[in-house]
Backbone as JSON Lines, residues from 0, in Angstrom:
{"i":0,"aa":"X","n":[57.56,93.1,75.87],"ca":[57.48,91.92,75.04],"c":[56.8,90.76,75.78]}
{"i":1,"aa":"X","n":[57.22,90.49,76.99],"ca":[56.62,89.38,77.75],"c":[55.15,89.67,78.07]}
{"i":2,"aa":"X","n":[54.83,90.95,78.28],"ca":[53.44,91.31,78.57],"c":[52.55,91.06,77.36]}
{"i":3,"aa":"X","n":[53.06,91.36,76.17],"ca":[52.29,91.11,74.96],"c":[52.07,89.61,74.75]}
{"i":4,"aa":"X","n":[53.06,88.83,75.08],"ca":[52.94,87.38,74.96],"c":[51.87,86.84,75.92]}
{"i":5,"aa":"X","n":[51.86,87.34,77.13],"ca":[50.87,86.92,78.12],"c":[49.46,87.31,77.67]}
{"i":6,"aa":"X","n":[49.29,88.53,77.18],"ca":[47.99,88.99,76.69],"c":[47.54,88.14,75.5]}
{"i":7,"aa":"X","n":[48.47,87.82,74.59],"ca":[48.14,87.0,73.44],"c":[47.7,85.6,73.87]}
{"i":8,"aa":"X","n":[48.38,85.03,74.85],"ca":[48.0,83.7,75.34],"c":[46.63,83.74,76.01]}
{"i":9,"aa":"X","n":[46.35,84.79,76.77],"ca":[45.03,84.93,77.39],"c":[43.95,85.08,76.33]}
{"i":10,"aa":"X","n":[44.25,85.84,75.29],"ca":[43.3,86.01,74.2],"c":[43.01,84.68,73.51]}
{"i":11,"aa":"X","n":[44.05,83.89,73.25],"ca":[43.86,82.59,72.62],"c":[43.03,81.65,73.5]}
{"i":12,"aa":"X","n":[43.28,81.69,74.8],"ca":[42.52,80.85,75.72],"c":[41.04,81.25,75.72]}
{"i":13,"aa":"X","n":[40.77,82.56,75.75],"ca":[39.39,83.04,75.73],"c":[38.71,82.7,74.41]}
{"i":14,"aa":"X","n":[39.41,82.88,73.3],"ca":[38.85,82.55,72.0],"c":[38.56,81.06,71.89]}
{"i":15,"aa":"X","n":[39.44,80.23,72.42],"ca":[39.21,78.8,72.41],"c":[38.01,78.4,73.26]}
{"i":16,"aa":"X","n":[37.87,79.05,74.4],"ca":[36.74,78.78,75.28],"c":[35.42,79.13,74.59]}
{"i":17,"aa":"X","n":[35.36,80.31,74.0],"ca":[34.14,80.74,73.3],"c":[33.89,79.85,72.08]}
{"i":18,"aa":"X","n":[34.94,79.53,71.35],"ca":[34.79,78.66,70.19],"c":[34.26,77.29,70.56]}
{"i":19,"aa":"X","n":[34.72,76.75,71.67],"ca":[34.25,75.44,72.12],"c":[32.78,75.49,72.52]}
{"i":20,"aa":"X","n":[32.39,76.59,73.2],"ca":[30.98,76.75,73.58],"c":[30.09,76.81,72.34]}
{"i":21,"aa":"X","n":[30.54,77.55,71.33],"ca":[29.77,77.67,70.09],"c":[29.71,76.32,69.38]}
{"i":22,"aa":"X","n":[30.84,75.62,69.32],"ca":[30.89,74.31,68.66],"c":[29.95,73.32,69.34]}
{"i":23,"aa":"X","n":[29.94,73.32,70.66],"ca":[29.07,72.39,71.39],"c":[27.61,72.76,71.25]}
{"i":24,"aa":"X","n":[27.3,74.03,71.0],"ca":[25.9,74.43,70.85],"c":[25.31,73.88,69.55]}
{"i":25,"aa":"X","n":[26.15,73.57,68.56],"ca":[25.67,73.0,67.31],"c":[25.63,71.48,67.35]}
{"i":26,"aa":"X","n":[26.07,70.87,68.44],"ca":[26.05,69.42,68.57],"c":[24.6,68.95,68.67]}
{"i":27,"aa":"X","n":[24.22,67.99,67.87],"ca":[22.83,67.53,67.84],"c":[22.67,66.17,68.54]}
{"i":28,"aa":"X","n":[23.26,66.04,69.7],"ca":[23.18,64.76,70.4],"c":[22.06,64.74,71.44]}
{"i":29,"aa":"X","n":[21.09,65.61,71.32],"ca":[19.97,65.61,72.24],"c":[20.2,66.55,73.41]}
{"i":30,"aa":"X","n":[19.32,66.47,74.35],"ca":[19.41,67.33,75.51],"c":[18.41,68.47,75.42]}
{"i":31,"aa":"X","n":[18.6,69.44,76.25],"ca":[17.64,70.52,76.34],"c":[17.94,71.69,75.42]}
{"i":32,"aa":"X","n":[19.07,71.7,74.74],"ca":[19.39,72.77,73.8],"c":[20.14,73.93,74.39]}
{"i":33,"aa":"X","n":[20.44,73.88,75.68],"ca":[21.18,74.97,76.31],"c":[22.68,74.77,76.2]}
{"i":34,"aa":"X","n":[23.11,73.63,75.74],"ca":[24.54,73.36,75.61],"c":[25.2,72.94,76.91]}
{"i":35,"aa":"X","n":[24.39,72.51,77.88],"ca":[24.95,72.14,79.18],"c":[25.35,70.67,79.24]}
{"i":36,"aa":"X","n":[24.93,69.9,78.25],"ca":[25.29,68.49,78.23],"c":[24.29,67.57,78.9]}
{"i":37,"aa":"X","n":[23.16,68.11,79.36],"ca":[22.16,67.26,79.99],"c":[21.43,66.46,78.91]}
{"i":38,"aa":"X","n":[20.79,65.42,79.3],"ca":[20.08,64.57,78.36],"c":[18.64,64.42,78.82]}
{"i":39,"aa":"X","n":[17.7,64.62,77.9],"ca":[16.29,64.53,78.26],"c":[15.8,63.1,78.3]}
{"i":40,"aa":"X","n":[16.57,62.15,77.77],"ca":[16.13,60.77,77.76],"c":[16.69,59.94,78.91]}
{"i":41,"aa":"X","n":[17.2,60.59,79.93],"ca":[17.69,59.87,81.11],"c":[16.51,59.34,81.91]}
{"i":42,"aa":"X","n":[16.67,58.15,82.44],"ca":[15.64,57.59,83.29],"c":[15.78,58.16,84.69]}
{"i":43,"aa":"X","n":[14.67,58.6,85.24],"ca":[14.67,59.13,86.6],"c":[14.33,57.97,87.54]}
{"i":44,"aa":"X","n":[15.23,57.66,88.43],"ca":[15.03,56.52,89.32],"c":[14.66,56.97,90.7]}
């Protein structure tokens, strides 16, 4: 029983991680399109 609970929690964590990556890939806030969060409009000093 405890092993199934641990596996279920790991599955939920993995599904959440993948879901967040997919959700962020549809974010249209600019950047290079790889979903890494970089911004192409940053000034290089």
